[in-house]
N, C-alpha and C positions, 0 to 999 in steps of 0.2 A: 639609462639604457635598459636595465633589467625590468624597471617598472613598465616601460613601453612594450617589452616582450610579453609581460603578464597581461597588460591591457589588450594587446593584439591577440593573444591566445584566447582571452575571454570573448572578444568580439567574434573571432573565428568559430568558436564553439557555438555561440548563439546563432550565427549564420548557418552553421551545419544543422542545427536543430530546425531552423526554418526550412532548409533544404529537405530534411526528412519529412516534415509535414507536407511540403509541396509534392514530393514523390509519392507519398501515401495517398493524397487526394487524386493525383493524376492516375495512379495505378487503379484506383477504384473507378474513376470516370471511364477509363479505357475498357474496363471489363463490366461496368455496371449494367450494361444492357443484356448481359448473358446470365441466365439463371443457373446457379450451380445445380447439377443433377441431384445432389444430396438434399436440396431444398424443394424439389419438385413436389407439388401437392400441398405444401405448407406456406410457401412464400410466392407471391406473384410479382409481376414487373413493377407495379405501382408501389408495392412495399419496398422493393429493392431501390427504387428511385427515392423513396422517402429516407431510407438508410443512407443513401448517398448525400442527400441534402443535410441530414443530421450531422454526418461527418464533416461536411464543408463548413457548416455553421459552428461546430465545436472547434474546428481548426482555426477559423477566423478569430473567434473569441480568445482562444489560447494564444494566438500570435499577437493580438493587441495587448493582452495582459503581460505576456512575456516581454514585449518591447518596452512597455511602461516600467515594469519592474527592473529590467536590465538598465534602463536609463537612470532610474533612482540609484541602483547599485553603483553604476559608474560614477555618478556625481558624488555619492557618499564616500567611496574609496579613493577616487582620483581627483576630486574637486575641492577637498579641504574639510568637509563637514566631520569626518571621522576624527581628524586632528583637533578640531574645535570641541567636539563632543568629549573626547578623551581628556582634554585640558579642563573642561568644566567639571567633569567627575573628579579629577585629581584635585581641583581647587576646593572641593567641598570638605577636604580633610577628614574623611570618615574612616572607620576601620576597614580593613581589607575586605572582609566578607560582605559588609553592608554596601561599600562602594561598588563592589562587583555585582551585587544583587541589583542595585539601581541601574547600573550600566546595561546589564543584559535584559532586565525586565522591561525597561523602556524601549529597547530595540524590538523586543517581542510585541509590545503594544503597537509600535509604529508599523511593524509588518502586518499585524492583524487589521489595523485601520486601513492600510493601503489596499488590502485584499477585499474589503467589504463591497465596494461598488461592483467588482467583477463577480463576486459570489452572488450578489443580488440579481445581476443580469442573468447569470447562469441558471439560477433557480426559478426566477419569476418570469423570465422572457424565453430563454432558449428551451429549458426543460418543459415549461408550460406549453410552448408552441408545438411540441411534439407529444404532448399528452402524458408526460411523466410526473410533473409536479402536482402534488395534492396538498402540500403544506400551506399554512396561512402565514401572513406577516407576523402575527402574534407568536405563533409557534416557532417561526424562524428566529425571531428576536430572543425568545426564551432559550432556544438551543444555543445561540451565539453566546449569550450571557453565561449559561452553564459551562460551555466549552472554555470560555476565557477564564472563568473563575477556577475551574478544575486545573487547567493548564498553568495558571498563575501559581496555584498552591504547589503543584508538582515541581514546576520550574524553580520556585522560590526555595523549596526544601533542598532540591538537588544542587542548586547554585550555592546556597549558603553552606551546606554540608561539604560540598566539594571544595569551596574556597577555604573553609576552615582546615580541611585536610592538607591543602596546599601550603597554608601558613605553618602547619605543625610538622609536616614531613616534606620539606622542600626537595629532597633528593629522590623520594619515592612516591610523590603524590599521584603520578600516573597510574601506579599499581593500585593504590588505595581508592582512587577515584573510580577506577574500573570495577573494583570489588563492590563499591557503593552502588553504582549503576546496575550491575548485574543482580545484586540482591534486591534492589528496588524493583527491577523489571519482573522478577519472579513473584514478589509480593503483590504487585499490581495485577499480574495475570491471575493470581489466586483470588484476590478480592473483587476484581472487576465485575464478575457476574452478579455479585450481591450488592455492590456499592455504586459503581459508576454506570454500568449499562442500564439499570432501571431508572436512572435519572433522565434518560433520553427516550426510552421505549417501554411499553408495557409488555410483560411476558406472562403468558397464561398457559396452563397445562393444555396439551393437545386434546381436543374433545373427541376426535375420531379414534376410538379405542382399537379398532381393527388396524388402522395405519400405525398407531402407537405401538401395538404389540409386534407388528411386522418389523418396525424399526428396531425395537429392543432385541428381537430375535436375530436380526441382521448383525447388530453390534455384538451380541453374544457369540454368534458364529465366528466373528472375527477376533474374539477374545478380549473385547473392550467392554468395560463396565461403565455405562452412562446412567447417572442417577435420575435424570429428568429429560423428557422430550417436551419442548416448549414452543409456543407460537408467538411470534413477535409482530406487533402492529405496525409493520413497515408502511402499510397503505395510508397512514396518517400523514406521511411525508412524500412518498414516491410510489410509482407503479413498477419500479425495478424490483427484481426478485432474486433471492439467494437462499442459501442454507449454510450453516457452519457449526463447528464444535467450539466450545469456549470453556475456559476454566482449567484447573488442574486438580488432580486427586478427587476429594469429596465434592468439589465445586464443578466437576466436569458435567457438561450438559449439551444436548443437541438442540439447536435453535432453527426453526423454520420460519421464513418470512410468510406472512399471511397471503402476500401476493403470489408466492410460489404455490401455495395450496389451492388458490382459486382456479388456476388454469392448467393444472398439471395432474395427471393420473397418479394413483397410488404407486404403480410400477415405476413411473418416472421419478417420483419423489425418492423412492427406495434407491434407484440407480444413482441419483445425485448424491445421496448420503453415503452410498457405497464408495463413491469417489472420495468423499471426505474421510471415510474410514480408511481408505487406502493410504492417505497421508499419514494417519496415525500408525498403521501397521508397518509402513516402511520408515517410520521414525523421522519423517520429514520435518516435523515441528522441532524435534531435538536437533537434527542436523542443521536446520536453518538457524536455530538459536546458537549453536556452537560456532557456525561460520560467522554470524553477526558479532558474537562476543570476541572471537579471535581477531576479527577486523577492528573492533572497537579498542581492544587492548593494544594492537599494533598502532592504530591511529593515535591513541593517547600517548604512547611512548614517543612517536614522531613529534607530537605536539609539545611534549616535554623537552625534547632536544631542540626544537625550533625556538621555543620561548625562552630558552636559556640565554640566548643572545638577542640583541635588538636588530638583527639583520633585516627582517621583514618590515618592521616599522620604520627603519631608516630608509629602506627601499621605497616606501610609500610616503616618505618625507613627513612623518608624524612626530611632531616635537614632543608632545606629552607621551613619552614611551612607557605606557603602563602595561601591566600584565594583561589587562582586559583587551587593550587595543591589539596586542600581539596575538591573542587567541582569535580575535575577530578577523584579522588579516590572514592568519593561518587557515581558518575555516573557509574563507573566501577562496584561497588558492587550492585548498584541499577539495572543495566542491568540484572544481574543474577536473582534478585527477580522478575523482569518483565517477564522474560522467564517462570518462574514458574506459572505466571498468564495467560500465553497464552491460555490454554484450556478454561478458563472462558471467555476471550475476544473473542476467535474464536467461542465459542458456542453461544454467544450473536449475533455476526454478521451472523452466519449461520441461526439463528432464524429469523433475519430480512430478509434474502434472501428468506426463505420459505414464509414469509408473503407477500413479493413482488410478488412471483410466484403466490400465491393464488389470489392476487388482479389483477394481469395480466389476470388470468382466468376469473375473474368477468368482466373486461373491454372488453375482446374479445369474451367471451361466448363460447370459445372452447380452448382445450389444444393443438390441432393439430399443429398450427403454432409455438407456443413456443417450443413444443417438437421437431419439425422439425428443428427449429433454433438452439436449444441446441445441437442436433446431428451434424448439420453442423459445428457449432463453435468448438465442440470437435474434429471433424474430421479435420477441417482446421488447428487447433492449435496443433494437435497431442497430445491431452490431455490424461492423464492416466485414463482409465475407471475403474481401480481397485486399488485405493489408500488404503493403510493399515489404519484401523480404528484409531490406535494410532497416525499415521502420520496426519490423518485428524484432530484429536483432537488438535494438536499443531500448525498446519500450514494452514488449510483450512478455509478461510473466507466465502466460499460458500460450500453448500453441494455437494458431488460428483454428477456428471451429471446423473448417472443412478438412484441415489436416488431421484434427482429432478424430473426426468421423471416419475418415479413410483408414486411419491407423487402427481404430476399433474394429472396423469391418475386416481388415487384413488379419488382425489378431484372432478374430472369431473364425475366419476361414482356415487359418493354420493353428487352430485352437489347441490341439492335442499337446503341443510342446509348451505353449504359454500356460495353459490351464493346469497341466501337471506340475510344472515348476512352481507356480504360484500357490497351488493347493498344498504343496509341501510346506511353504512358508506359513500359510494359514494354520496348518496343523500344528506347527511348532509354536505359533503364537497362542493357540487355544489351550495348549498344555501348560502354559505358564500360570 
């Protein structure tokens, strides 16, 4: 009975996801003929229609991929393959860490293999159809190989180390495993700019000295010490654009996509970076890390409690009741619970984005450049200007672009309160 309840819950969640996609497309179609006032002069009706087509095509591909993956998952968990797979691993009579490594690494490879056809269609059909893809088949294959190799190394280390901790500290492995993953995430964040990121993209110093100095002055005004301002060759793979901070401590750097620099003014680039600086000044990176790690610690403790018994594996009628099968079933059930928390998580991230927007306004003293940059980014990326509110609640980490623009204009209009309060924050940060 309980197994059928879990099966029903999974199917209902998948159907709800399709409903969200359908609502989002319908909402865009109903409003797609009306140009938002915020986009006047930058976007015309034909481009709005193109954005609508892009959304529809993305949604169709996502629905097909989701349906296929859901079917595979249902067969794997409810049709017997998980039981047979667990029995095969147990029959190898290997040590606990090695058996677990094989169990999870093969599942990872299977997931990667199943995703390849959809990734290929997305990159070389859908994205190319709308003028975004610039990558070649050779480069795509190289990126895939690098990604799989790096992921395999990381997954292998964490799996073997984690399973060794489980075998050595059976009563407290949840705590030690959390400490391992936390330490490793900090380590990866620190070395990624030097070791991992250069494997996929070329990073060169920003040639425009005027823009570079403006960026460093802006960071200095915010009390942030960035050692380098770099340009990334994003155009070798895509025409999408972005900018971000990366690294920690001495490895901290500002990275600009070359696609962003091509079609954006200096003022707009500065405004985009001011938004990113806003995240640093309001400690959003630290807050997000703390929330994630608190959730991970709680999740690992729940996993520890659940895997102490064979309740879930007996529920799924798994004869080979191994620790690995228990973890797999618990992760499957947990993924459904995490989806139900999406509105809370997304609401928190959207709040952080609004705070970063307001701090950007404080740094630049004008909303014009950030508004202009948002319109250009939305236009260049064919973003949906009319997402359905319920879809936003579950999927949007940023507020919809029109909402952001209106909030910026309102903050600028009533700027004395906002700017004074934020200026005090900036002053405190600069004195550190």
